[in-house]
RODO-2510 file (C-alpha; in nm, 4 decimals, decimal comma):
residues 491
     n   res          X          Y          Z
     1     m     1,9217     1,2770     0,6515
     2     a     2,0120     0,9886     0,8811
     3     k     1,7406     0,7297     0,9407
     4     s     1,8253     0,6657     1,3035
     5     f     1,5547     0,4307     1,4231
     6     s     1,5152     0,0782     1,5465
     7     t     1,4751    -0,2202     1,3176
     8     r     1,1834    -0,4606     1,3433
     9     d     1,4051    -0,7390     1,4754
    10     e     1,5742    -0,5223     1,7367
    11     n     1,2608    -0,3717     1,8900
    12     y     0,9359    -0,3925     1,6969
    13     s     0,7465    -0,1600     1,9291
    14     q     1,0173     0,1055     1,9118
    15     w     1,0451     0,0601     1,5340
    16     y     0,6723     0,1354     1,5056
    17     n     0,6955     0,4461     1,7258
    18     d     1,0011     0,5684     1,5367
    19     i     0,8261     0,5401     1,2015
    20     v     0,5156     0,7214     1,3266
    21     k     0,7254     1,0108     1,4524
    22     k     1,0053     1,0283     1,1956
    23     a     0,7687     0,9958     0,8995
    24     d     0,5774     1,2931     1,0457
    25     l     0,2520     1,1055     1,0965
    26     a     0,1691     1,1921     1,4584
    27     e     0,3101     1,2867     1,7953
    28     n     0,2060     1,2794     2,1586
    29     s     0,0123     1,5836     2,2765
    30     a     0,0125     1,7837     2,5987
    31     v    -0,3009     1,5890     2,6962
    32     r    -0,1991     1,2530     2,8381
    33     g    -0,3046     0,9656     2,6139
    34     c    -0,4055     1,1872     2,3212
    35     m    -0,2228     1,2451     1,9948
    36     v    -0,1654     1,5195     1,7425
    37     i    -0,2171     1,3840     1,3920
    38     k     0,0284     1,5785     1,1765
    39     p    -0,0532     1,6936     0,8215
    40     y     0,1080     1,3955     0,6473
    41     g    -0,0680     1,1477     0,8757
    42     y    -0,3954     1,3319     0,8375
    43     a    -0,3567     1,3268     0,4589
    44     i    -0,3534     0,9461     0,4767
    45     w    -0,6672     0,9537     0,6941
    46     e    -0,8340     1,1878     0,4427
    47     k    -0,7676     0,9404     0,1625
    48     m    -0,9133     0,6625     0,3759
    49     q    -1,2160     0,8800     0,4556
    50     r    -1,2738     0,9676     0,0925
    51     a    -1,2632     0,6077    -0,0240
    52     l    -1,4817     0,4765     0,2577
    53     d    -1,7292     0,7627     0,2308
    54     d    -1,7764     0,6886    -0,1399
    55     m    -1,8316     0,3206    -0,0593
    56     f    -2,0876     0,4067     0,2091
    57     k    -2,2803     0,6348    -0,0238
    58     e    -2,2747     0,3755    -0,3015
    59     t    -2,4577     0,1433    -0,0618
    60     g    -2,7259     0,4027     0,0147
    61     h    -2,5922     0,5607     0,3345
    62     v    -2,5962     0,9300     0,4197
    63     n    -2,3892     1,1323     0,6646
    64     a    -2,5254     1,3083     0,9729
    65     y    -2,3835     1,4389     1,2988
    66     f    -2,4912     1,3720     1,6577
    67     p    -2,3843     1,5348     1,9888
    68     l    -2,0489     1,4783     2,1536
    69     f    -2,2168     1,4677     2,4957
    70     i    -2,4504     1,1926     2,6150
    71     p    -2,6677     1,2167     2,9287
    72     k    -2,5431     0,9647     3,1830
    73     s    -2,8897     0,8129     3,2192
    74     f    -2,8843     0,7079     2,8523
    75     l    -2,6004     0,4638     2,9154
    76     s    -2,7955     0,3044     3,1994
    77     r    -3,0800     0,1990     2,9732
    78     e    -2,8964    -0,0860     2,7985
    79     a    -2,7352    -0,2991     3,0696
    80     a    -2,4711    -0,4771     2,8602
    81     h    -2,3755    -0,1492     2,6926
    82     v    -2,3070     0,0350     3,0174
    83     d    -2,1133    -0,2626     3,1545
    84     g    -1,8967    -0,2640     2,8430
    85     f    -1,8063     0,1053     2,8507
    86     a    -1,8400     0,2177     3,2148
    87     k    -1,4668     0,1944     3,2899
    88     e    -1,3666     0,3965     2,9823
    89     c    -1,5990     0,6958     3,0158
    90     a    -1,4939     1,0569     3,0590
    91     v    -1,7571     1,2460     3,2588
    92     v    -1,8480     1,6169     3,2506
    93     t    -1,9777     1,7301     3,5910
    94     h    -1,9626     2,1141     3,5758
    95     y    -2,0196     2,3808     3,3117
    96     r    -1,8243     2,6825     3,4351
    97     l    -1,4876     2,7991     3,5684
    98     i    -1,4164     3,0927     3,7971
    99     n    -1,1016     3,2760     3,9035
   100     d    -0,9414     3,1186     4,2081
   101     p    -0,9856     3,3571     4,5039
   102     d    -0,6275     3,2720     4,6034
   103     g    -0,5021     3,3928     4,2649
   104     n    -0,3984     3,0505     4,1354
   105     g    -0,5572     3,0662     3,7916
   106     v    -0,9052     2,9205     3,7453
   107     v    -1,1018     2,6592     3,9369
   108     v    -1,4302     2,4768     3,8815
   109     d    -1,7261     2,6796     4,0020
   110     p    -1,8926     2,4588     4,2671
   111     m    -2,2232     2,6351     4,1946
   112     a    -2,2132     2,5242     3,8295
   113     k    -2,2676     2,1538     3,8856
   114     l    -2,4769     1,9885     3,6134
   115     e    -2,8098     1,8425     3,7185
   116     e    -2,7148     1,5312     3,5222
   117     e    -2,3572     1,4472     3,4312
   118     l    -2,2697     1,4162     3,0644
   119     i    -2,0582     1,1387     2,9128
   120     v    -1,8113     1,2322     2,6394
   121     r    -1,9162     0,9827     2,3734
   122     p    -1,7303     0,6529     2,3718
   123     t    -1,9738     0,5462     2,0957
   124     s    -2,3093     0,6893     1,9921
   125     e    -2,5728     0,4138     2,0015
   126     t    -2,7598     0,5664     2,2960
   127     i    -2,7842     0,9283     2,1778
   128     i    -2,8690     0,8158     1,8252
   129     w    -3,1461     0,5782     1,9306
   130     d    -3,2971     0,8465     2,1509
   131     t    -3,3010     1,0621     1,8359
   132     y    -3,4371     0,7894     1,6095
   133     k    -3,7395     0,7632     1,8368
   134     n    -3,8504     1,1012     1,6962
   135     w    -3,7820     0,9989     1,3368
   136     i    -3,9631     0,6650     1,3229
   137     q    -4,3371     0,6052     1,3409
   138     s    -4,4129     0,3743     1,0487
   139     y    -4,2420     0,1179     0,8261
   140     r    -4,2453     0,3948     0,5645
   141     d    -3,9791     0,5749     0,7722
   142     l    -3,7447     0,2761     0,7432
   143     p    -3,4707     0,1966     0,6766
   144     i    -3,2591     0,4744     0,8215
   145     l    -2,9028     0,4422     0,6939
   146     c    -2,6913     0,7027     0,8742
   147     n    -2,3172     0,7375     0,9213
   148     q    -2,1194     0,9984     1,1081
   149     w    -1,7523     1,0962     1,0969
   150     a    -1,6567     1,1957     1,4490
   151     n    -1,4175     1,1724     1,7415
   152     v    -1,4748     0,9528     2,0457
   153     v    -1,3140     0,9229     2,3881
   154     r    -1,2318     0,5974     2,5639
   155     w    -1,0159     0,6579     2,8671
   156     e    -0,7246     0,4271     2,7914
   157     m    -0,4460     0,4026     3,0468
   158     r    -0,1872     0,2406     2,8192
   159     t    -0,1736     0,4182     2,4860
   160     r     0,0126     0,3896     2,1572
   161     l    -0,0123     0,6365     1,8683
   162     f    -0,2950     0,5423     1,6278
   163     l    -0,3443     0,1971     1,7792
   164     r    -0,4889     0,2958     2,1152
   165     t    -0,5400     0,6545     2,2309
   166     a    -0,7841     0,8169     2,4726
   167     e    -0,9343     1,0181     2,1861
   168     f    -0,9443     0,8934     1,8294
   169     l    -1,1175     0,9654     1,5003
   170     w    -1,3564     0,7234     1,3375
   171     q    -1,6775     0,6742     1,1516
   172     e    -1,9787     0,5027     1,3026
   173     g    -2,2752     0,3814     1,1031
   174     h    -2,6101     0,3400     1,2782
   175     t    -2,8992     0,1912     1,0849
   176     a    -3,2603     0,1094     1,1635
   177     h    -3,4673    -0,1597     0,9879
   178     a    -3,8154    -0,3046     0,9786
   179     t    -3,7072    -0,6703     0,9937
   180     k    -3,4385    -0,8844     1,1450
   181     e    -3,3433    -1,0136     0,8005
   182     e    -3,2790    -0,6620     0,6694
   183     a    -3,0644    -0,5755     0,9721
   184     v    -2,8566    -0,8934     0,9445
   185     e    -2,8095    -0,8305     0,5713
   186     e    -2,6924    -0,4755     0,6488
   187     t    -2,4451    -0,6015     0,9118
   188     e    -2,2936    -0,8483     0,6675
   189     k    -2,2913    -0,5983     0,3814
   190     m    -2,0966    -0,3391     0,5790
   191     l    -1,8424    -0,5945     0,6934
   192     g    -1,7963    -0,6707     0,3238
   193     v    -1,7398    -0,3003     0,2557
   194     y    -1,4695    -0,2908     0,5237
   195     a    -1,3034    -0,6052     0,3906
   196     d    -1,3048    -0,4680     0,0354
   197     f    -1,1527    -0,1421     0,1552
   198     a    -0,8828    -0,3208     0,3559
   199     e    -0,7871    -0,5453     0,0653
   200     k    -0,8295    -0,3136    -0,2337
   201     f    -0,7094     0,0147    -0,0832
   202     m    -0,4910    -0,0829     0,2135
   203     a    -0,3477    -0,3884     0,0300
   204     m    -0,4089    -0,5752     0,3549
   205     p    -0,5760    -0,9189     0,3388
   206     v    -0,8206    -0,9840     0,6216
   207     l    -1,0074    -1,2732     0,7760
   208     r    -1,3845    -1,2261     0,8003
   209     g    -1,5706    -1,3880     1,0843
   210     l    -1,7872    -1,3812     1,3922
   211     k    -1,6732    -1,2710     1,7361
   212     t    -1,7373    -1,4977     2,0338
   213     l    -1,9711    -1,4018     2,3175
   214     n    -1,6757    -1,2797     2,5276
   215     e    -1,5452    -1,0579     2,2466
   216     r    -1,8832    -0,9289     2,1281
   217     f    -1,9623    -0,5555     2,1273
   218     a    -2,1439    -0,4452     2,4443
   219     g    -2,5138    -0,4476     2,3617
   220     a    -2,4925    -0,6474     2,0384
   221     e    -2,6437    -0,9854     1,9572
   222     d    -2,3679    -1,0617     1,7074
   223     t    -2,0414    -0,8898     1,6174
   224     y    -1,8723    -0,9528     1,2836
   225     c    -1,5100    -0,8526     1,2333
   226     i    -1,2172    -0,8322     0,9960
   227     e    -0,8817    -0,9407     1,1384
   228     a    -0,5386    -0,8688     0,9948
   229     l    -0,1973    -1,0107     1,0824
   230     m     0,0870    -0,7677     1,1490
   231     q     0,4552    -0,8318     1,0726
   232     d     0,5361    -0,9157     1,4352
   233     g     0,2851    -1,2022     1,4311
   234     k     0,0191    -1,0171     1,6316
   235     a    -0,3382    -0,9770     1,5124
   236     l    -0,5152    -0,6464     1,4768
   237     q    -0,8918    -0,6023     1,4640
   238     a    -0,9373    -0,3711     1,1659
   239     g    -1,3143    -0,3213     1,1653
   240     t    -1,6371    -0,4417     1,3248
   241     s    -2,0018    -0,4589     1,2249
   242     h    -2,2677    -0,5295     1,4877
   243     f    -2,6154    -0,6778     1,4673
   244     l    -2,7858    -0,5089     1,7618
   245     g    -3,1175    -0,6894     1,7346
   246     q    -3,3933    -0,4873     1,9058
   247     n    -3,1873    -0,4170     2,2183
   248     f    -3,1465    -0,0414     2,1718
   249     a    -3,4951     0,0011     2,0263
   250     k    -3,6378    -0,1563     2,3427
   251     a    -3,4086     0,0475     2,5682
   252     f    -3,5273     0,3720     2,4042
   253     d    -3,8810     0,2584     2,3201
   254     v    -3,8403     0,2975     1,9431
   255     k    -4,1473     0,1321     1,7911
   256     f    -4,3009     0,1491     1,4460
   257     l    -4,6260     0,0504     1,2802
   258     n    -4,5415    -0,2389     1,0493
   259     k    -4,7131    -0,3399     0,7241
   260     e    -4,9566    -0,5579     0,9219
   261     n    -5,0589    -0,2424     1,1134
   262     q    -4,9014    -0,3739     1,4340
   263     l    -4,6521    -0,2026     1,6632
   264     d    -4,3067    -0,3594     1,6669
   265     y    -3,9597    -0,2645     1,7839
   266     v    -3,7075    -0,1520     1,5239
   267     w    -3,4078    -0,3706     1,4316
   268     a    -3,0634    -0,2110     1,4478
   269     t    -2,7009    -0,2279     1,3372
   270     s    -2,3868    -0,0295     1,4036
   271     w    -2,0422    -0,0504     1,2449
   272     g    -1,7158     0,1404     1,2563
   273     v    -1,3496     0,1778     1,1699
   274     s    -1,1028     0,4288     1,3101
   275     t    -0,7617     0,5914     1,2751
   276     r    -0,6319     0,2566     1,4063
   277     l    -0,6264     0,1664     1,0351
   278     i    -0,3237     0,3931     0,9939
   279     g    -0,1434     0,1819     1,2531
   280     a    -0,2463    -0,1296     1,0599
   281     l    -0,1136     0,0235     0,7398
   282     i     0,2240     0,0975     0,8992
   283     m     0,2657    -0,2470     1,0539
   284     s     0,1476    -0,4371     0,7459
   285     h     0,3858    -0,2877     0,4907
   286     s     0,6669    -0,0778     0,6362
   287     d     1,0302    -0,1878     0,6566
   288     d     1,3531    -0,0955     0,8311
   289     n     1,4000     0,1993     0,5931
   290     g     1,0749     0,3628     0,6951
   291     l     0,7126     0,3869     0,5944
   292     v     0,5792     0,1927     0,2953
   293     l     0,2438     0,3063     0,1577
   294     p     0,0125     0,1385    -0,0930
   295     p    -0,0328     0,3800    -0,3864
   296     k    -0,4109     0,4096    -0,3403
   297     l    -0,3630     0,5665     0,0043
   298     a    -0,0347     0,7528    -0,0474
   299     p    -0,0791     1,1320    -0,0229
   300     i     0,2038     1,1616    -0,2760
   301     q     0,2183     0,8758    -0,5265
   302     v     0,5123     1,0061    -0,7299
   303     v     0,7885     1,2450    -0,6317
   304     i     1,0129     1,4054    -0,8926
   305     i     1,3541     1,5253    -0,7757
   306     p     1,5641     1,7457    -1,0058
   307     v     1,9425     1,7122    -1,0176
   308     y     2,1238     2,0069    -1,1785
   309     k     2,4380     2,2205    -1,1488
   310     n     2,3346     2,5539    -1,2965
   311     d     2,0324     2,7662    -1,3846
   312     e     2,0372     2,6644    -1,7500
   313     q     2,0019     2,2960    -1,6565
   314     r     1,7368     2,3804    -1,3983
   315     i     1,5220     2,5711    -1,6484
   316     a     1,5333     2,2819    -1,8975
   317     i     1,4455     2,0278    -1,6269
   318     v     1,1572     2,2373    -1,4906
   319     e     1,0100     2,2675    -1,8395
   320     k     1,0213     1,8905    -1,8862
   321     v     0,8854     1,8216    -1,5385
   322     n     0,5869     2,0525    -1,5928
   323     e     0,5040     1,8568    -1,9074
   324     l     0,5315     1,5250    -1,7207
   325     m     0,3259     1,6463    -1,4248
   326     g     0,0458     1,7503    -1,6565
   327     k     0,0310     1,4013    -1,8074
   328     l     0,0450     1,2269    -1,4694
   329     k    -0,2222     1,4478    -1,3126
   330     a    -0,4452     1,3859    -1,6155
   331     k    -0,4395     1,0190    -1,5171
   332     g    -0,5395     1,1023    -1,1599
   333     i    -0,1903     1,0446    -1,0186
   334     s    -0,0804     1,2669    -0,7294
   335     v     0,2688     1,3971    -0,7987
   336     k     0,5059     1,6332    -0,6208
   337     f     0,7969     1,8193    -0,7793
   338     d     1,0502     1,8924    -0,5052
   339     d     1,2678     2,1726    -0,6408
   340     d     1,3646     2,3056    -0,2969
   341     d     1,7274     2,4027    -0,3569
   342     s     1,8036     2,4337     0,0142
   343     k     1,8294     2,0540     0,0438
   344     r     2,0552     1,8126    -0,1418
   345     s     1,9090     1,5456    -0,3668
   346     g     2,0490     1,2684    -0,1423
   347     w     1,8645     1,4135     0,1565
   348     k     1,5445     1,4188    -0,0484
   349     f     1,5888     1,0561    -0,1577
   350     n     1,6094     0,9513     0,2085
   351     e     1,3199     1,1745     0,3115
   352     y     1,0719     1,0365     0,0569
   353     e     1,1902     0,6819     0,1186
   354     l     1,1217     0,7323     0,4900
   355     k     0,7766     0,8742     0,4099
   356     g     0,6875     0,5792     0,1915
   357     v     0,6260     0,7588    -0,1389
   358     p     0,5647     0,4685    -0,3832
   359     v     0,7563     0,6021    -0,6858
   360     r     1,0584     0,8315    -0,7130
   361     i     1,1905     0,9903    -1,0309
   362     a     1,5199     1,1788    -1,0411
   363     i     1,5758     1,3964    -1,3512
   364     g     1,9082     1,5388    -1,4542
   365     p     2,0518     1,6954    -1,7754
   366     r     2,1735     1,3590    -1,9056
   367     d     1,8191     1,2199    -1,8766
   368     l     1,6943     1,5024    -2,0980
   369     e     1,9628     1,4221    -2,3566
   370     n     1,8761     1,0509    -2,3589
   371     n     1,4988     1,1094    -2,3498
   372     q     1,4666     0,8591    -2,0673
   373     v     1,4728     0,8574    -1,6904
   374     e     1,5358     0,6180    -1,4020
   375     v     1,2271     0,5284    -1,1987
   376     a     1,2641     0,3794    -0,8473
   377     r     0,9872     0,1935    -0,6629
   378     r     0,9694     0,2064    -0,2837
   379     d     0,8369    -0,1444    -0,2156
   380     t     1,1232    -0,3415    -0,3755
   381     f     1,3834    -0,0653    -0,4380
   382     e     1,3998    -0,1813    -0,8011
   383     k     1,4958     0,0772    -1,0609
   384     t     1,3968     0,0795    -1,4273
   385     t     1,4771     0,3075    -1,7167
   386     v     1,1709     0,4474    -1,8905
   387     s     1,1362     0,6665    -2,1998
   388     f     0,9794     1,0080    -2,1481
   389     d     0,7444     0,9260    -2,4357
   390     n     0,5476     0,6675    -2,2373
   391     l     0,6422     0,7595    -1,8823
   392     d     0,2852     0,8431    -1,7755
   393     t     0,1538     0,5050    -1,8918
   394     a     0,4481     0,3226    -1,7337
   395     i     0,3964     0,5014    -1,4005
   396     e     0,0251     0,4202    -1,4029
   397     q     0,1039     0,0501    -1,4495
   398     l     0,3827     0,0624    -1,1938
   399     l     0,1492     0,1984    -0,9269
   400     t    -0,0892    -0,0904    -0,9955
   401     d     0,2002    -0,3370    -0,9733
   402     i     0,3130    -0,1914    -0,6388
   403     q    -0,0404    -0,2086    -0,4976
   404     d    -0,0710    -0,5744    -0,6050
   405     n     0,2763    -0,6650    -0,4817
   406     l     0,2108    -0,5219    -0,1347
   407     y    -0,1140    -0,7168    -0,1068
   408     n     0,0448    -1,0428    -0,2184
   409     r     0,3423    -0,9926     0,0104
   410     v     0,1181    -0,9568     0,3158
   411     l    -0,1043    -1,2443     0,2018
   412     n     0,1980    -1,4729     0,1677
   413     f     0,3177    -1,3685     0,5119
   414     r    -0,0216    -1,4507     0,6614
   415     e    -0,0356    -1,7901     0,4928
   416     e     0,3149    -1,8744     0,6118
   417     n     0,2168    -1,7732     0,9654
   418     t    -0,1172    -1,9542     0,9932
   419     r    -0,0746    -2,2932     1,1612
   420     k    -0,2754    -2,5634     1,3354
   421     a    -0,2315    -2,6744     1,6950
   422     d    -0,3861    -2,9910     1,8397
   423     t    -0,2422    -2,9854     2,1909
   424     w    -0,1920    -2,7207     2,4562
   425     e     0,1869    -2,7627     2,4387
   426     e     0,1860    -2,7182     2,0621
   427     f    -0,0453    -2,4167     2,0947
   428     i     0,1827    -2,2363     2,3416
   429     s     0,4923    -2,3296     2,1447
   430     l     0,3552    -2,1783     1,8230
   431     l     0,2479    -1,8597     1,9986
   432     d     0,5811    -1,8167     2,1773
   433     e     0,8096    -1,9038     1,8874
   434     k     0,6309    -1,7683     1,5823
   435     g     0,3073    -1,5931     1,6769
   436     g     0,0658    -1,5590     1,3880
   437     f    -0,2781    -1,7116     1,3555
   438     v    -0,3177    -2,0449     1,5309
   439     l    -0,6137    -2,2622     1,4314
   440     a    -0,7229    -2,4724     1,7263
   441     h    -1,0232    -2,6453     1,8767
   442     w    -1,2162    -2,4854     2,1633
   443     d    -1,5080    -2,6353     2,3517
   444     g    -1,7344    -2,3352     2,2873
   445     t    -1,7734    -2,2139     2,6459
   446     p    -1,6972    -1,8569     2,7611
   447     e    -1,5258    -1,9987     3,0716
   448     t    -1,2743    -2,1987     2,8695
   449     e    -1,2168    -1,9054     2,6358
   450     e    -1,1342    -1,6814     2,9319
   451     l    -0,9044    -1,9440     3,0823
   452     i    -0,7154    -1,9832     2,7538
   453     k    -0,6740    -1,6064     2,7407
   454     e    -0,5398    -1,5935     3,0985
   455     k    -0,2918    -1,8738     3,0414
   456     s    -0,1691    -1,7815     2,6931
   457     k    -0,2435    -1,4070     2,6448
   458     a    -0,4096    -1,5134     2,3183
   459     t    -0,7715    -1,4437     2,2274
   460     i    -1,0128    -1,5922     1,9786
   461     r    -0,9942    -1,3422     1,6951
   462     c    -1,2936    -1,4843     1,5123
   463     v    -1,4881    -1,7882     1,4067
   464     p    -1,4335    -1,7592     1,0289
   465     f    -1,7312    -1,7486     0,7964
   466     n    -1,7959    -2,0799     0,6216
   467     n    -1,5693    -2,2412     0,8778
   468     p    -1,5166    -2,6090     0,7845
   469     q    -1,6665    -2,8516     1,0371
   470     e    -1,4028    -3,0769     1,1859
   471     e    -1,4398    -3,3032     1,4857
   472     g    -1,1722    -3,2539     1,7494
   473     k    -1,0952    -3,1870     2,1134
   474     c    -1,0504    -2,8544     2,2917
   475     i    -0,6800    -2,7781     2,3351
   476     l    -0,7327    -2,6935     2,7038
   477     t    -1,0194    -2,9064     2,8389
   478     g    -1,0198    -3,1975     2,5943
   479     h    -1,3953    -3,1596     2,5547
   480     p    -1,5485    -3,2242     2,2094
   481     s    -1,5314    -2,9507     1,9445
   482     k    -1,6822    -2,9338     1,5966
   483     e    -1,4583    -2,6643     1,4454
   484     r    -1,1288    -2,4821     1,4798
   485     v    -1,1270    -2,1116     1,5610
   486     v    -0,8601    -1,8468     1,5025
   487     f    -0,6431    -1,7611     1,8023
   488     a    -0,3715    -1,4973     1,8192
   489     r    -0,2061    -1,2539     2,0532
   490     a    -0,3323    -0,9149     1,9502
   491     y    -0,3118    -0,5372     1,9717
***
């Protein structure tokens, strides 16, 4: 099978689209701006879901589900929230169709107009806090630690598969607390969960930090984020966790009787990651030969391809493969035996390379005679000869090595592409020539931040946690600054 797609150097954007489509991850749908996630792409999302869901439950969270539709009036109750999402909302105005009297299919029944329009959820803070009002009366009802796996709609005009679509899948956690301290602790804890997932499962190092006022979630008091650097030098926000203060509790009048027997407003958080993580996974690791997947998120970790000339050889190989598969599965390794005889082994090698399967084993009659087999790894294309006697142990270690190598490779790339700029000219030069993270001084004002964004197309990705204090001057205004922040052009 020919791998006819662009290289990263030729056209990075086209390379990304080619991999998404040719690796059978997703495709555009008949609905403008929406995507069809194909089985292989969805299998990656399922592995992400499973890992994250376990991490959420280990930290005391439970899953629930809330309505897709939100009364329009709910969004009006929190001013910053409605301002942040008003331009992205899809609105339901009618509830019935009728046959067109002119015979042209169906039309909206003008008599079926809703008394109040419904918003297709762009996020669920409002509907959830209206619900929490019925759940919370006393401090004994707190904390509430809920998460939901759902779809949301944000009416994007310029879309790209996984990275930005009008509808996407995600999880959103919404928690309620008796004190500010508990809510802040929750916000920080969940950012830590996201960072651990990104680094340990996605093999993608991330920066942890605080968003500026301009970049803060609509309705939050503070937004924490994890930021990753893609191979083209652009940043990608991989997850956010928001301290909402008492904003939504006040908007929906959610009060509780505290331990001092006084009424107080509840403290809130929300946090989420989405199918955008699949885009991050592609752009962090993949190469000009196709998709590269970290073993912990690969739907197929090992593929075994038989090479034989007659039925006698095939029978002997199948017997050996069944033995090997039993040992590998006993170690929790997902393995596929591709004995489809309608396709040549060379075609299969290309196919599984394109799909990013971490380890490939080809078994032929000579391998059975020698009691050893050649094992190929996708990340480096290295091949090693391994005895059948300890193949399961060797594969288990190899998968760990691949996971570690992918992480270190991306970490090295980020370190090589993180630089300091002290002047506006140097700042623009670094962004134009190399991209990456640029550490620079900023005077701390939203106006200057917006001006820098207009002039450079770069945004402040975060103010890193434990950011070292360093006296300097803003790269644009020359006004005093006490710390550098992380700038980048971003997705």
